[in-house]
Backbone bond lengths (Angstrom), bond angles and torsions (degrees), N, CA, C in turn:
res aa  C-N    CA-C-N  psi(-1)  N-CA   C-N-CA  omega(-1)  CA-C   N-CA-C  phi
1 M - - - 1.442 - - 1.524 107.25 -
2 T 1.293 115.93 133.15 1.461 120.35 -177.98 1.519 109.97 -79.12
3 A 1.299 115.72 166.22 1.463 121.87 179.44 1.524 110.28 -62.00
4 V 1.319 117.23 -38.21 1.463 121.29 179.32 1.530 109.82 -65.47
5 S 1.318 116.05 -42.55 1.466 119.93 179.49 1.521 110.65 -62.97
6 R 1.354 116.43 -42.72 1.459 119.79 178.68 1.524 110.72 -63.63
7 L 1.322 117.00 -39.61 1.461 121.40 179.24 1.533 110.25 -63.99
8 V 1.314 116.48 -44.01 1.467 121.24 178.48 1.531 109.86 -62.87
9 M 1.336 116.74 -43.90 1.465 120.94 179.57 1.533 110.56 -62.70
10 R 1.331 116.76 -41.21 1.458 121.23 179.48 1.527 109.93 -62.86
11 W 1.338 117.09 -44.27 1.461 120.82 179.19 1.531 111.13 -64.54
12 L 1.296 116.31 -41.34 1.467 119.28 177.59 1.529 110.94 -62.75
13 F 1.339 115.76 -40.66 1.459 120.32 178.12 1.529 110.53 -63.15
14 L 1.333 117.18 -45.70 1.460 121.57 179.82 1.528 111.33 -63.82
15 L 1.322 115.87 -40.36 1.467 119.30 177.48 1.531 111.21 -64.41
16 A 1.322 116.68 -39.09 1.466 120.37 178.52 1.525 110.48 -64.00
17 I 1.338 116.85 -43.59 1.467 121.16 177.90 1.527 109.95 -62.60
18 A 1.325 116.81 -44.15 1.467 120.69 179.23 1.529 110.38 -61.18
19 G 1.310 117.02 -40.71 1.463 121.04 179.03 1.514 112.00 -65.11
20 I 1.322 116.53 -40.81 1.463 120.64 178.61 1.517 110.12 -66.08
21 T 1.339 116.31 -44.29 1.458 121.03 -179.68 1.522 110.79 -63.38
22 A 1.313 117.66 -43.03 1.465 121.17 179.80 1.521 110.39 -62.76
23 G 1.315 117.31 -33.36 1.454 121.42 179.23 1.516 113.18 -68.83
24 C 1.329 117.42 -16.81 1.465 121.50 -179.47 1.524 112.24 -78.75
25 V 1.321 117.89 -21.71 1.457 121.78 179.74 1.529 107.80 -93.71
26 P 1.338 117.05 120.11 1.463 118.53 -178.93 1.534 111.13 -61.36
27 S 1.309 115.19 141.53 1.461 119.58 179.21 1.525 109.74 -69.59
28 K 1.315 114.83 162.52 1.464 120.54 176.98 1.527 109.68 -57.49
29 A 1.332 116.52 -44.24 1.469 120.33 -179.01 1.527 111.04 -62.09
30 A 1.329 116.95 -41.36 1.468 120.31 179.55 1.524 110.57 -64.81
31 Q 1.329 116.66 -40.52 1.459 120.37 179.03 1.531 110.76 -68.49
32 C 1.333 116.79 -39.53 1.472 120.47 176.29 1.528 109.78 -58.80
33 N 1.327 115.96 -46.21 1.463 120.40 -179.27 1.523 111.86 -64.35
34 K 1.325 115.98 -37.77 1.463 120.73 179.75 1.534 110.64 -63.01
35 L 1.332 115.84 -45.34 1.465 120.01 178.57 1.529 110.52 -68.25
36 L 1.320 116.09 -43.41 1.463 120.82 -178.37 1.530 111.68 -59.69
37 E 1.320 116.46 -39.82 1.466 121.01 179.67 1.531 111.13 -57.22
38 K 1.312 116.99 -41.36 1.470 120.76 -178.90 1.527 111.51 -78.18
39 V 1.324 116.86 -43.52 1.465 121.22 -177.59 1.528 110.80 -63.90
40 N 1.324 117.29 -35.48 1.465 120.39 -179.35 1.525 112.99 -64.73
41 K 1.324 117.48 -15.04 1.462 120.40 177.35 1.527 111.51 -70.50
42 I 1.335 116.91 -16.90 1.464 120.79 179.61 1.528 110.90 -70.25
43 R 1.323 116.98 -37.60 1.465 121.38 -173.58 1.534 113.82 -53.68
44 P 1.336 119.91 -51.55 1.466 118.02 -179.45 1.534 112.98 -61.87
45 V 1.326 116.86 -34.63 1.465 120.01 178.51 1.528 109.61 -66.45
46 A 1.325 116.54 -43.53 1.469 120.69 178.59 1.527 110.68 -63.28
47 E 1.325 116.79 -39.79 1.466 120.42 178.20 1.527 111.05 -65.79
48 Q 1.340 117.09 -39.44 1.464 120.53 177.21 1.528 110.55 -64.95
49 F 1.328 116.10 -40.52 1.465 120.58 177.97 1.525 109.61 -60.02
50 Q 1.322 115.73 -46.92 1.461 120.77 -179.53 1.535 110.52 -62.05
51 Q 1.321 116.86 -43.75 1.465 120.62 -180.00 1.527 110.88 -65.01
52 E 1.313 116.33 -42.47 1.471 119.52 179.36 1.528 110.58 -64.22
53 G 1.327 116.74 -36.10 1.464 120.40 176.06 1.517 111.34 -62.39
54 K 1.328 116.31 -42.40 1.470 120.57 177.37 1.529 110.87 -64.97
55 N 1.335 115.96 -41.02 1.469 120.07 178.66 1.524 110.79 -60.84
56 F 1.336 115.97 -44.50 1.465 119.45 179.89 1.522 110.33 -64.35
57 E 1.319 116.02 -44.04 1.469 119.72 -179.42 1.530 110.94 -58.37
58 A 1.333 116.43 -44.68 1.469 120.43 179.85 1.530 110.91 -65.16
59 A 1.329 116.37 -43.77 1.469 120.08 179.93 1.523 110.96 -65.90
60 A 1.322 116.68 -38.73 1.467 120.75 179.54 1.527 110.62 -65.65
61 K 1.333 116.67 -41.67 1.469 119.96 178.34 1.524 110.75 -64.09
62 A 1.331 116.34 -42.58 1.467 120.29 179.80 1.525 110.72 -63.57
63 A 1.332 116.36 -42.67 1.467 120.03 178.93 1.528 110.46 -66.80
64 G 1.324 116.57 -39.22 1.464 120.73 178.62 1.514 112.02 -64.53
65 A 1.333 116.75 -38.76 1.467 120.88 179.44 1.527 110.94 -64.22
66 K 1.328 116.73 -29.87 1.466 121.41 179.68 1.528 111.72 -94.91
67 N 1.338 115.69 -0.30 1.466 121.03 -175.17 1.533 110.19 55.33
68 D 1.341 114.77 44.17 1.466 122.99 -174.00 1.530 109.94 -105.48
69 L 1.330 116.00 89.29 1.464 120.73 -178.90 1.524 111.09 -61.36
70 Q 1.315 117.25 -41.67 1.467 119.98 -178.58 1.532 110.93 -64.46
71 G 1.320 117.39 -41.06 1.466 120.48 176.85 1.519 111.50 -62.36
72 F 1.319 116.06 -39.52 1.462 122.03 177.89 1.529 110.22 -62.96
73 K 1.330 115.65 -45.99 1.462 120.73 -179.87 1.532 111.11 -65.12
74 T 1.329 116.25 -39.63 1.463 120.73 179.93 1.528 110.98 -64.58
75 S 1.329 116.67 -43.65 1.473 118.85 179.01 1.525 110.61 -67.01
76 A 1.328 117.94 -35.57 1.470 121.04 177.05 1.522 110.39 -64.65
77 A 1.328 117.00 -41.54 1.469 120.77 179.54 1.527 110.95 -63.90
78 G 1.331 116.13 -43.92 1.470 119.69 178.72 1.516 112.04 -63.24
79 S 1.315 116.32 -42.42 1.466 120.05 178.81 1.525 111.08 -67.97
80 A 1.324 117.45 -36.60 1.471 120.42 177.54 1.525 110.03 -61.18
81 R 1.325 116.97 -42.81 1.478 120.39 177.55 1.525 110.54 -62.62
82 A 1.324 116.45 -44.48 1.468 120.19 -179.62 1.526 110.87 -63.11
83 F 1.334 117.27 -44.41 1.466 120.47 179.77 1.524 111.09 -65.48
84 N 1.320 116.49 -35.90 1.463 119.75 177.91 1.532 110.44 -63.71
85 Q 1.333 116.86 -41.90 1.469 120.62 177.52 1.530 110.72 -63.50
86 L 1.325 116.60 -39.45 1.463 120.24 178.20 1.526 110.70 -65.56
87 A 1.316 116.82 -38.22 1.468 120.61 177.89 1.528 110.29 -63.72
88 E 1.327 116.60 -38.84 1.468 119.94 177.40 1.527 110.85 -65.03
89 K 1.337 116.97 -42.29 1.471 120.37 176.53 1.524 110.25 -60.56
90 M 1.320 115.49 -41.99 1.462 120.56 -179.15 1.529 110.79 -64.10
91 D 1.333 117.16 -39.74 1.468 120.35 175.92 1.529 110.40 -56.32
92 D 1.333 116.19 -44.56 1.466 120.74 179.76 1.529 111.56 -64.01
93 I 1.319 116.62 -43.10 1.469 120.67 -179.94 1.526 110.39 -64.58
94 I 1.315 117.04 -41.76 1.467 120.65 178.81 1.524 109.79 -59.39
95 Q 1.326 116.76 -42.76 1.468 119.81 177.88 1.528 111.17 -63.15
96 E 1.326 116.89 -39.79 1.468 120.41 178.03 1.528 110.99 -62.82
97 I 1.326 116.42 -42.68 1.466 120.11 179.48 1.523 109.74 -64.83
98 Q 1.332 116.98 -43.71 1.462 120.40 179.32 1.522 111.62 -60.46
99 A 1.318 117.42 -32.34 1.463 121.71 -176.81 1.525 113.43 -77.29
100 V 1.326 118.17 -12.01 1.464 120.63 -179.52 1.529 108.61 -66.47
101 D 1.329 115.42 122.57 1.465 121.66 -179.67 1.526 108.67 -91.24
102 L 1.321 115.77 115.24 1.464 121.37 -178.50 1.519 109.79 -121.35
103 K 1.307 116.11 130.52 1.467 121.35 177.33 1.526 110.73 -88.22
104 D 1.317 116.51 -28.36 1.460 122.12 -178.65 1.531 108.86 -72.20
105 E 1.321 116.51 121.57 1.466 121.36 -174.74 1.529 112.50 -62.98
106 T 1.318 117.02 -42.00 1.466 120.19 -179.73 1.526 110.66 -64.44
107 L 1.320 116.76 -42.06 1.470 119.95 177.56 1.526 111.06 -66.17
108 A 1.316 117.01 -36.72 1.469 120.27 177.19 1.529 110.11 -62.87
109 Q 1.323 116.79 -38.89 1.468 120.37 177.19 1.530 110.83 -67.25
110 L 1.324 116.40 -41.08 1.470 119.75 176.44 1.527 110.35 -62.22
111 K 1.325 116.01 -41.79 1.464 120.25 177.66 1.525 110.20 -58.38
112 D 1.328 116.45 -46.03 1.467 120.48 179.61 1.526 111.24 -60.53
113 R 1.324 116.46 -39.31 1.466 120.19 177.77 1.529 110.79 -66.11
114 Y 1.351 116.76 -41.16 1.467 120.02 176.99 1.525 110.42 -60.93
115 V 1.325 116.55 -44.14 1.464 120.55 179.85 1.526 110.16 -62.18
116 Q 1.325 116.14 -45.07 1.465 120.71 -179.59 1.533 110.64 -61.24
117 N 1.324 116.76 -45.83 1.466 119.98 -178.96 1.527 111.18 -68.21
118 A 1.323 117.10 -43.45 1.466 120.29 179.68 1.526 110.83 -63.46
119 T 1.322 116.80 -36.91 1.463 120.85 177.52 1.531 110.39 -65.04
120 A 1.326 116.51 -41.41 1.470 120.64 177.91 1.528 110.76 -65.52
121 V 1.320 116.95 -42.20 1.471 120.96 177.55 1.526 109.79 -61.82
122 N 1.319 115.92 -42.78 1.458 119.36 -179.03 1.530 111.65 -65.38
123 A 1.318 116.69 -35.58 1.469 119.81 175.35 1.530 109.63 -61.58
124 L 1.331 116.50 -36.52 1.467 120.45 177.50 1.530 110.96 -69.22
125 F 1.341 117.28 -37.47 1.467 120.20 174.21 1.529 109.05 -57.34
126 K 1.322 115.40 -44.06 1.471 120.37 -177.64 1.529 111.66 -69.08
127 E 1.328 117.32 -36.46 1.472 120.23 175.23 1.527 110.31 -63.26
128 T 1.318 115.59 -40.36 1.466 120.50 177.91 1.524 110.01 -62.81
129 T 1.322 116.40 -43.76 1.465 121.01 178.08 1.523 110.85 -58.43
130 T 1.326 115.78 -45.02 1.471 120.38 -179.87 1.525 111.13 -62.00
131 A 1.328 116.70 -45.58 1.468 120.27 -179.81 1.524 110.88 -63.34
132 L 1.325 117.05 -42.84 1.467 119.92 -179.77 1.526 111.69 -68.36
133 T 1.318 116.26 -36.15 1.466 119.55 176.17 1.525 110.13 -63.01
134 T 1.324 116.33 -41.96 1.469 120.71 176.73 1.523 110.21 -59.73
135 I 1.327 116.01 -46.31 1.468 120.36 179.66 1.528 110.54 -60.32
136 S 1.326 116.56 -40.57 1.471 119.81 -177.04 1.525 112.64 -66.89
137 Q 1.334 116.68 -15.73 1.464 120.18 -175.78 1.531 113.67 -111.04
138 I 1.320 117.26 3.88 1.469 118.79 -176.73 1.522 111.02 -68.45
139 E 1.295 113.77 153.77 1.464 121.30 175.99 1.525 108.20 -108.15
140 N 1.306 115.72 157.37 1.462 121.42 177.60 1.529 108.05 -80.62
141 S 1.332 114.09 80.68 1.467 120.84 -177.06 1.527 108.10 -154.78
142 P 1.334 117.64 169.35 1.469 119.26 176.32 1.537 111.99 -58.08
143 T 1.324 117.02 -38.84 1.471 120.39 177.62 1.526 110.15 -65.35
144 G 1.327 115.99 -42.08 1.461 120.53 178.30 1.515 111.83 -61.78
145 L 1.337 116.31 -40.93 1.469 120.08 177.96 1.529 110.96 -63.74
146 K 1.323 115.99 -38.40 1.465 120.12 177.93 1.535 110.15 -65.28
147 Q 1.333 116.59 -42.73 1.466 120.74 177.70 1.526 111.00 -63.60
148 L 1.323 116.26 -39.98 1.460 121.14 178.22 1.525 110.42 -62.42
149 D 1.324 116.44 -43.33 1.459 121.00 178.85 1.531 110.64 -61.91
150 Q 1.327 116.85 -45.12 1.467 120.70 179.72 1.528 111.26 -64.22
151 A 1.329 116.76 -42.49 1.463 120.35 178.91 1.525 110.56 -65.12
152 G 1.325 116.59 -39.56 1.467 120.53 177.11 1.518 111.76 -62.34
153 R 1.323 116.38 -41.91 1.473 119.91 177.05 1.526 111.00 -64.19
154 S 1.314 115.49 -38.98 1.463 119.92 178.34 1.531 110.63 -62.36
155 L 1.332 116.44 -43.26 1.470 120.18 178.44 1.525 111.34 -63.37
156 T 1.328 116.58 -40.69 1.467 120.63 178.52 1.527 110.74 -64.17
157 A 1.326 116.49 -44.86 1.471 120.53 178.96 1.525 110.78 -64.08
158 T 1.319 116.36 -40.33 1.463 120.84 179.31 1.525 110.54 -62.85
159 A 1.320 116.93 -40.28 1.472 120.53 178.36 1.526 110.49 -61.60
160 G 1.323 117.22 -41.39 1.465 120.64 177.84 1.517 111.91 -64.03
161 K 1.324 116.42 -42.33 1.468 120.63 178.19 1.526 110.55 -65.48
162 M 1.329 115.89 -36.48 1.464 119.85 179.85 1.524 110.21 -63.63
163 N 1.323 117.17 -37.02 1.467 120.02 177.91 1.523 111.23 -60.60
164 S 1.330 117.96 -40.11 1.470 119.50 178.88 1.525 110.61 -69.43
165 R 1.330 117.80 -32.58 1.476 121.00 177.25 1.528 109.86 -67.99
166 V 1.334 116.59 -37.34 1.471 120.61 177.92 1.527 109.69 -64.18
167 Q 1.328 117.12 -40.92 1.469 120.27 177.24 1.525 110.67 -62.03
168 E 1.326 117.05 -42.31 1.467 120.64 177.51 1.522 110.48 -63.37
169 E 1.331 116.65 -40.40 1.467 120.82 178.30 1.530 110.25 -61.95
170 N 1.325 116.87 -43.05 1.466 120.26 178.12 1.522 111.10 -60.58
171 Q 1.333 116.87 -40.71 1.465 120.59 177.90 1.528 110.52 -65.74
172 L 1.320 116.96 -40.68 1.462 120.90 177.88 1.527 111.12 -61.35
173 V 1.312 116.01 -45.09 1.468 120.36 178.99 1.523 109.80 -60.29
174 S 1.316 116.88 -44.41 1.463 121.21 178.63 1.529 110.93 -61.50
175 D 1.333 116.86 -46.48 1.465 120.74 179.54 1.525 111.20 -62.84
176 F 1.329 116.37 -42.15 1.463 120.87 178.67 1.526 110.24 -63.19
177 N 1.328 116.38 -49.11 1.466 120.28 -178.91 1.524 111.85 -60.53
178 N 1.326 116.68 -40.81 1.464 119.74 178.33 1.521 111.23 -65.22
179 Y 1.325 117.29 -45.07 1.461 120.23 -177.14 1.528 111.27 -69.49
180 C 1.308 116.19 -42.50 1.465 120.41 -177.87 1.525 112.11 -87.48
181 E 1.324 115.80 2.32 1.466 122.46 176.56 1.524 111.76 55.55
182 V 1.332 114.81 46.52 1.460 121.12 178.52 1.518 108.21 -77.02
183 K 1.305 115.77 128.77 1.472 121.68 178.47 1.519 108.38 -86.73
184 K 1.328 115.25 137.38 1.471 119.70 179.32 1.496 110.78 -94.42
């Protein structure tokens, strides 16, 4: 084998090693897809939360129109159970997102922001559960009315906080789409 042939063989060998090594690092697109797969699991939970909120609102209005305290308490208890289940699902999704291994620093930062926002949203789910549980247990008394008022204020405050979390989520989606070059 001539010196030129050996040199060519050495370069081919080095190029093959470089190609194999490069294949070991996930591409940006693969990492984007990996994160997106987990983050997209939040959407159905958020939609269920929103639907359950509408269901409770309708049931509460119907019970209020009939002056039916027991119906109001029953709908609050059912919604509290539903919100608690959604909070448990959210806990699982947050853990899945945290477990995503990303080498890309920008994606890792986006992941951390998603985890932070999802954790804050889940805390709001839990606050809602607590308020609804309180409502489901109130008595028809001055103390019960005071508890109802406090729980109602808590629900109103939680709704306001949820709006700011939705704005943060929209910003996260925009940042993710821009970085991962997602076409709309």
